[in-house]
C-alpha positions in Angstrom: 0.0 0.2 -0.1 1.3 3.5 -0.7 2.1 5.8 1.6 -0.4 8.1 0.5 -3.1 5.8 0.4 -2.0 4.3 4.3 -2.7 8.0 5.2 -5.8 8.8 3.4 -6.9 5.4 5.7 -5.3 6.8 8.9 -7.7 9.7 8.1 -10.5 9.6 10.8 -12.8 11.1 8.8 -12.5 8.5 5.7 -13.4 5.7 8.2 -15.8 7.1 9.7 -17.2 7.3 6.3 -15.9 4.2 5.2 -17.8 2.2 8.4 -20.9 4.3 8.2 -21.7 3.0 4.9 -20.3 -0.2 5.6 -23.0 -0.3 8.2 -25.9 1.8 5.7 -25.0 -0.6 3.2 -25.4 -4.0 6.1 -28.2 -2.6 7.8 -30.2 -2.2 3.8 -28.9 -5.2 2.9 -30.2 -6.9 6.0 -33.3 -5.4 5.1 -34.0 -5.9 2.1 -32.9 -9.9 1.9 -36.1 -9.8 4.1 -38.4 -7.9 3.1 -37.8 -10.1 -0.6 -37.3 -13.1 0.8 -41.4 -12.1 3.0 -42.1 -10.6 -0.6 -41.3 -14.1 -2.4 -43.2 -16.3 0.4 -46.1 -13.9 0.2 -46.8 -14.3 -3.9 -45.7 -18.1 -3.7 -48.3 -17.9 -0.8 -51.2 -16.3 -3.0 -50.2 -18.4 -6.2 -50.4 -22.2 -4.0 -53.3 -20.9 -2.1 -54.9 -20.5 -6.3 -53.9 -23.6 -7.4 -55.6 -25.7 -4.1 -58.3 -23.8 -4.8 -58.5 -24.9 -8.2 -56.9 -28.4 -7.8 -59.9 -28.9 -4.9 -62.5 -27.9 -7.2 -60.7 -30.4 -10.6 -61.0 -33.5 -7.1 -64.9 -32.4 -7.0 -65.6 -32.8 -10.6 -63.6 -35.7 -10.5 -64.9 -38.1 -7.8 -68.7 -36.9 -9.4 -67.8 -38.0 -12.8 -65.8 -41.8 -11.7 -68.2 -42.1 -8.7 -70.7 -41.9 -11.8 -69.8 -43.3 -14.6 -68.1 -47.1 -13.3 -68.9 -49.4 -15.5 -68.3 -46.7 -18.8 -65.6 -47.6 -20.8 -64.6 -44.0 -21.6 -64.2 -40.8 -18.6 -66.0 -38.1 -19.1 -64.0 -35.0 -21.1 -61.9 -33.7 -17.9 -60.5 -30.4 -19.5 -64.1 -29.8 -21.3 -65.4 -29.7 -18.0 -62.5 -27.6 -16.4 -61.6 -24.7 -19.3 -60.2 -22.7 -16.0 -57.8 -25.0 -16.3 -55.9 -23.4 -19.3 -52.6 -21.4 -17.8 -51.8 -24.8 -16.3 -51.9 -28.3 -16.6 -53.7 -31.1 -14.8 -52.9 -34.5 -13.8 -55.8 -37.0 -13.1 -53.6 -40.0 -11.1 -55.1 -43.3 -9.6 -53.8 -44.6 -6.7 -51.1 -46.4 -8.9 -50.5 -43.6 -10.3 -51.6 -44.2 -13.4 -52.8 -41.4 -15.6 -56.4 -41.1 -15.7 -56.9 -38.2 -17.8 -55.1 -34.5 -18.3 -54.9 -31.4 -20.4 -51.4 -32.1 -20.9 -52.9 -34.0 -24.2 -54.7 -38.1 -24.5 -51.5 -39.7 -25.8 -50.2 -39.4 -22.0 -53.4 -40.9 -20.5 -52.9 -45.1 -19.6 -48.8 -44.1 -18.4 -47.1 -44.2 -15.9 -46.4 -41.1 -14.0 -44.3 -40.3 -11.0 -42.5 -36.8 -9.3 -41.8 -36.3 -5.8 -44.9 -33.8 -5.6 -47.6 -36.8 -6.4 -45.0 -39.4 -5.2 -46.0 -38.2 -1.2 -50.0 -37.1 -1.9 -49.7 -40.9 -3.1 -48.7 -42.3 -0.3 -49.5 -39.8 2.6 -52.9 -39.3 0.9 -52.7 -35.9 2.1 -51.6 -32.4 0.2 -48.8 -31.5 -1.3 -46.7 -28.5 -2.5 -43.7 -27.7 -4.7 -42.0 -24.8 -6.6 -39.4 -26.4 -9.2 -37.3 -24.6 -12.2 -38.0 -26.1 -15.3 -34.9 -25.6 -17.4 -37.4 -26.4 -20.7 -39.7 -23.9 -20.3 -37.3 -21.3 -18.5 -38.7 -20.8 -15.6 -40.9 -21.4 -12.0 -43.8 -24.3 -11.7 -46.0 -24.8 -9.3 -46.9 -28.1 -7.8 -49.7 -28.9 -6.2 -51.1 -32.7 -6.1 -54.6 -33.2 -3.3 -56.3 -37.1 -2.9 -59.0 -37.8 -4.4 -61.0 -39.8 -1.6 -64.8 -40.2 -0.8 -66.3 -41.6 1.8 -63.6 -42.5 3.3 -61.8 -44.5 0.5 -59.1 -43.0 -1.4 -60.0 -42.5 -5.3 -56.9 -40.7 -6.5 -54.7 -37.6 -6.6 -55.3 -35.3 -8.9 -51.7 -32.4 -9.8 -51.9 -29.3 -10.7 -48.9 -27.6 -12.4 -49.1 -24.3 -13.0 -46.1 -21.6 -13.8 -45.9 -18.8 -11.5 -42.9 -17.2 -13.6 -44.4 -13.3 -12.9 -44.3 -13.9 -9.2 -40.4 -14.1 -9.7 -40.8 -11.9 -12.6 -42.3 -9.4 -10.4 -39.9 -10.3 -7.8 -36.8 -9.6 -9.8 -37.9 -6.2 -10.8 -38.7 -5.4 -7.2 -34.8 -6.4 -6.2 -33.9 -4.5 -9.0 -35.5 -1.3 -8.0 -34.2 -1.8 -4.3 -30.6 -2.2 -5.9 -31.1 0.8 -7.4 -32.6 2.7 -4.2 -29.9 1.3 -2.2 -26.8 2.5 -4.7 -28.9 6.3 -4.3 -29.1 5.5 -1.0 -25.3 5.3 0.0 -24.2 7.9 -2.5 -26.4 10.4 -0.9 -25.6 8.7 2.5 -21.5 9.1 1.1 -22.0 12.4 1.0 -24.1 13.5 3.7 -21.6 11.6 5.6 -18.9 13.4 4.4 -20.2 16.5 5.2 -20.9 15.2 8.6 -18.2 13.6 9.8 -16.4 16.8 7.8 -17.5 18.5 10.7 -17.0 15.7 13.7 -13.4 15.3 12.3 -12.6 19.5 11.8 -12.0 20.1 15.2 -10.3 17.6 15.7 -7.5 17.7 12.4 -7.1 21.3 14.2 -6.8 20.9 17.4 -3.6 17.9 15.9 -2.1 20.8 13.8 -2.4 22.5 16.9 -0.5 19.7 19.1 2.3 19.7 15.9 2.5 23.3 15.9 3.1 23.7 19.5 4.9 20.2 20.0 7.5 23.0 17.3 7.4 25.4 20.0 4.8 27.1 17.9 2.1 28.4 20.7 1.0 32.0 18.6 -1.9 30.1 17.0 -4.6 29.1 18.7 -7.8 26.5 17.9 -10.8 27.6 17.1 -13.9 27.1 19.1 -16.9 26.7 17.3 -19.4 24.9 19.6 -19.9 24.3 23.0 -19.9 20.3 22.3 -17.0 17.9 23.3 -14.8 19.2 20.8 -15.3 22.9 21.9 -14.0 21.8 25.6 -11.3 20.0 23.3 -10.6 23.2 21.6 -10.9 25.4 24.4 -8.6 22.8 26.6 -5.9 23.2 23.9 -6.1 26.8 24.2 -5.3 26.6 27.4 -2.6 24.5 27.6 -0.9 26.6 24.9 -0.6 29.9 27.2 -0.1 27.6 30.3 2.7 25.9 28.4 3.4 29.6 26.9 3.9 30.8 30.3 6.3 28.3 31.4 8.5 27.7 27.9 9.1 31.7 29.2 9.4 31.0 32.7 12.0 28.2 31.8 13.5 30.1 29.4 13.9 33.6 31.5 15.2 31.2 34.0 17.8 29.6 32.1 19.0 33.2 30.6 19.6 34.3 34.4 21.3 30.8 35.2 23.3 31.0 32.2 24.3 34.6 32.4 25.3 34.3 36.0 27.1 30.4 35.8 29.1 32.4 33.0 30.4 35.6 34.8 30.9 34.2 38.1 33.9 34.5 39.3 34.6 30.3 40.0 35.0 28.3 37.3 32.7 25.4 35.6 32.8 23.0 33.7 30.7 20.5 32.1 31.8 16.7 31.5 29.5 14.1 29.7 29.3 10.6 31.2 33.0 9.7 29.6 34.3 12.8 30.3 34.4 14.7 27.1 34.3 18.5 27.9 30.9 20.0 27.1 30.9 23.5 28.9 32.3 25.8 30.2 32.2 29.4 31.8 35.1 32.3 31.1 35.8 31.9 34.3 36.7 28.5 33.5 38.7 29.3 30.1 41.1 31.8 32.1 42.3 29.5 34.3 42.4 26.7 31.9 44.3 29.0 29.5 47.7 27.2 28.7 45.8 23.7 29.6 45.2 21.6 25.9 42.9 22.2 24.4 41.7 18.2 23.3 38.5 18.6 24.4 38.7 15.7 27.6 37.8 17.2 30.5 39.4 14.5 31.9 43.3 14.9 30.7 42.3 19.1 32.1 41.3 17.7 35.9 43.9 15.3 35.9 41.1 12.3 35.6 41.0 8.9 34.5 37.8 7.5 33.6 38.3 5.2 36.6 38.4 8.1 38.8 35.0 9.3 37.9 34.0 5.7 38.6 35.3 6.5 41.5 33.4 9.8 42.2 30.2 9.0 44.4 28.3 12.1 45.3 31.7 14.1 45.3 34.9 14.8 45.0 37.5 17.3 45.8 41.1 17.9 45.3 43.5 20.8 44.4 45.9 20.9 41.7 48.3 23.4 39.4 46.9 24.4 36.5 49.3 26.4 34.6 50.8 29.0 37.6 47.9 28.6 39.1 46.5 26.8 42.3 43.3 25.6 41.7 40.7 23.4 44.0 38.5 21.4 42.6 34.7 19.9 43.2 33.5 17.6 41.4 30.2 16.4 40.9 28.1 13.4 39.7 24.9 14.1 37.7 22.6 11.8 38.6 18.3 11.6 37.7 16.4 10.9 40.7 16.1 6.9 41.3 18.4 6.4 38.9 22.5 4.7 39.8 24.1 6.0 36.5 26.1 9.1 36.1 24.2 11.1 33.2 27.7 13.3 34.1 29.9 15.2 35.4 30.0 19.5 37.0 33.1 20.7 38.3 33.6 24.0 40.1 37.5 25.6 39.6 38.4 27.7 42.5 41.9 29.6 41.6 43.2 29.1 45.7 46.4 30.5 45.2 46.5 33.7 46.3 44.5 32.3 49.2 47.3 28.9 49.9 50.2 31.9 49.9 48.7 34.2 52.5 48.4 30.7 54.6 52.0 30.1 53.7 52.6 33.9 54.6 50.5 33.3 57.6 52.5 29.6 58.8 55.4 31.9 57.9 54.4 34.7 60.4 53.7 32.4 62.7 56.7 30.7 63.3 58.3 34.2 63.2 56.3 35.3 65.8 56.9 32.7 67.9 60.8 33.2 67.6 60.6 37.1 68.0 58.9 36.1 71.8 60.6 33.5 72.7 63.7 35.2 72.6 63.1 38.2 74.7 61.4 35.7 76.8 64.5 33.4 76.9 66.8 36.4 77.8 64.3 37.9 80.7 64.2 34.5 82.2 67.8 34.6 81.6 68.3 37.9 83.4 65.8 37.0 86.0 67.7 33.8 87.4 70.7 35.7 87.5 68.9 38.9 89.4 67.9 35.9 91.7 71.4 35.3 93.0 71.3 39.0 94.1 74.2 40.1 91.9 76.6 43.3 92.4 74.5 46.2 92.0 76.7 47.8 88.6 75.8 43.6 87.9 72.2 43.7 88.8 71.5 47.4 87.1 72.8 46.3 83.9 70.6 42.5 84.5 67.7 45.1 84.7 68.2 47.6 81.3 68.2 44.4 79.4 65.4 43.3 80.9 63.7 46.1 80.2 65.2 46.7 77.4 63.6 43.0 75.9 60.2 44.4 77.4 60.5 47.1 74.7 60.7 44.9 72.5 58.0 42.4 73.2 55.7 45.5 73.6 56.4 46.4 70.5 55.5 43.6 68.6 52.0 43.5 70.7 51.6 46.8 69.6 52.6 46.2 65.7 50.2 42.6 65.2 47.2 44.9 67.2 47.4 47.6 64.9 47.4 45.5 62.2 44.6 43.4 63.9 42.7 46.9 64.0 43.6 48.3 60.7 42.6 45.1 58.3 38.6 44.5 61.2 38.1 48.7 60.0 37.8 49.4 63.7 40.5 52.1 64.6 39.5 55.7 64.6 41.9 58.2 63.6 42.4 62.1 64.4 42.6 64.0 61.9 44.4 67.4 62.5 46.8 70.1 61.3 50.6 68.6 61.7 53.7 70.8 60.8 55.7 68.9 58.3 58.6 69.8 59.2 58.7 69.6 63.0 57.3 66.3 61.9 60.4 64.7 60.2 62.6 66.6 62.7 61.5 65.3 65.1 61.7 61.1 63.3 65.8 61.6 62.0 66.4 63.4 66.4 64.6 59.1 67.1 66.8 57.3 65.8 69.8 59.9 65.0 71.8 57.5 67.7 70.7 54.3 66.9 72.3 55.4 62.9 75.4 56.7 64.4 75.7 53.4 66.3 75.4 51.4 63.0 77.9 54.2 61.2 74.5 55.1 59.0 74.2 58.6 57.7 71.4 59.7 58.2 69.9 62.7 56.5 67.2 65.0 56.5 66.0 67.5 53.3 63.1 68.6 54.2 60.8 71.3 51.1 59.1 74.0 52.7 55.5 72.7 52.8 51.7 73.7 54.5 50.6 71.8 57.6 48.9 69.1 56.1 45.6 67.2 58.2 46.5 63.9 59.1 47.0 61.6 62.3 50.2 62.7 64.2 50.5 59.0 66.1 49.9 57.1 63.2 51.8 59.0 60.3 54.8 58.9 63.3 54.3 54.9 63.1 54.5 55.2 59.7 57.5 57.0 59.3 59.2 54.4 62.2 58.5 51.8 60.4 60.1 52.6 56.8 63.4 54.5 58.6 63.5 50.9 61.0 63.2 49.4 58.0 65.9 51.3 56.4 68.6 51.2 59.3 67.9 47.5 59.6 69.2 46.7 56.1 71.7 49.2 55.4 75.3 48.1 55.8 78.0 49.7 57.8 78.8 53.3 56.2 75.4 53.1 53.7 72.8 56.6 54.3 69.9 56.9 54.9 67.6 59.8 53.5 64.4 61.4 54.9 62.8 63.8 52.3 59.7 64.8 51.2 58.9 67.8 48.7 55.3 69.1 47.4 53.3 67.8 43.7 51.0 70.1 43.2 48.6 69.7 46.5 50.2 66.7 47.2 53.3 65.9 49.9 55.8 63.4 49.8 57.1 61.6 51.2 60.5 59.7 50.6 62.9 56.8 53.1 65.4 56.0 50.8 68.7 53.5 51.1 71.8 51.7 50.0 70.5 49.2 52.5 70.1 45.5 49.9 66.7 47.1 48.6 63.7 45.0 47.4 63.7 42.5 44.0 61.1 43.8 41.6 59.5 40.3 41.8 58.5 41.2 45.2 57.5 44.8 45.2 54.0 43.8 44.1 53.9 42.2 48.0 55.4 44.9 49.3 52.0 46.1 51.1 50.7 42.2 52.2 50.3 41.9 56.0 53.1 39.0 57.4 55.3 39.1 53.9 58.4 39.4 54.1 61.3 39.3 51.1 64.4 37.5 52.9 62.0 35.1 55.7 65.4 34.2 57.4 67.4 37.2 57.2 64.0 38.4 59.4 64.0 36.4 60.8 67.3 37.4 62.7 66.5 41.3 63.4 62.9 40.2 64.2 59.6 42.1 63.4 56.2 41.8 62.1 56.4 42.0 58.4 
């Protein structure tokens, strides 16, 4: 069957018309068969009744004639006595089946006539009727045989054979008229059925068309509601469904766009891998983190994982691995449908922890340095306090007390530095700005470190340009300047120079501390303002300080 015929047969409209036509045809055939059968029976019954009546008349005549003519050599003339038998053939049979008289001609008289109808009457002495088709005359014949009796004695049989072809001709005409009417009825019914089924199938076709458009993502069309019946309710329900789906898809699209924007621009990198570990998606942060990683599409190799590693991921897995110059914390989570034991894919969250790890390392170094810084003065204080307990000479006692005081001051400075750093980072310090005389501030700072500079053999210079007072917190400015001068003196060798200078640039005062010491390597310059950072950790530990 071709595709066109299959499509035609699948049409509900065609199938409804065919079923409707077949049901109508079956009903008409059933009614027609019953009508033809009933009409045929009625016509044959009428012919049979007439033939029986005629046969009874002949039997009555035969009885009177036979009874009155016994002993004579020739029977009475039957045909002359019964001219109404001209449309049929009558036979008078003796009890042994011999023709005693007939309207078919004198040549048959005296011959044996045994047929099914006459034989039945000769045996049973009852009336027998039968219709058969005579091929010689090409017509249907009705045979009626009645017994001839007189005073309880069986005298013979009268058989009347009458043509009933007229009844069959009438039946053929009636059948032809019925078939013609059936054909016209079927044609009209098919036409009307096509129109009626069209009104039924059209809403279904429109709903199907709308469903296909909805499946393709087009929700702009609506089904026309043409009635208040079930099809109208179906059309209204489809329109309501289209409205709901359109709204839901719009909300889903907005949520997907929002989620995509969040994932795309979030600070952490996101990788999406299929169940085989092939990279399916990465956001901008992941692209930056993976800069320089092999672009083979295999997320496994980028993350340093194998297929076996993924199979071992049950829920999630976290680890840290280097990617180029960055240290990345990787958190891999499997994607699994509810109730499904097999993973459908994996999502990896990448976070650059290079700075965090570096700060943690610096913090650990700082703790070690602070521990060393505190242990040294504490050990010194303990030793001198034990020596003082032995009650030394007054001069020696005074020296011991000075050393203890110096080490105590050292610990005080260290703890003050730590408290200051902590307060600055937390933002809890309250500044007290007021006018500051620049020349007096800088000269006082130089005077504080002049003795230390001379003791180290370092020349401390001051170069001040005239400047009006500035607004600032004098205590904080002293701490900053003391830290710079202290570090400059610590890292400047004997015979070196430390210079404190100032100048004005438009409305800004610039204060600079320069030395001829070891200096800071260029690669460490970006970190000079970081907490706990040290350029030379070994040397810094010997000289003290909090970084």
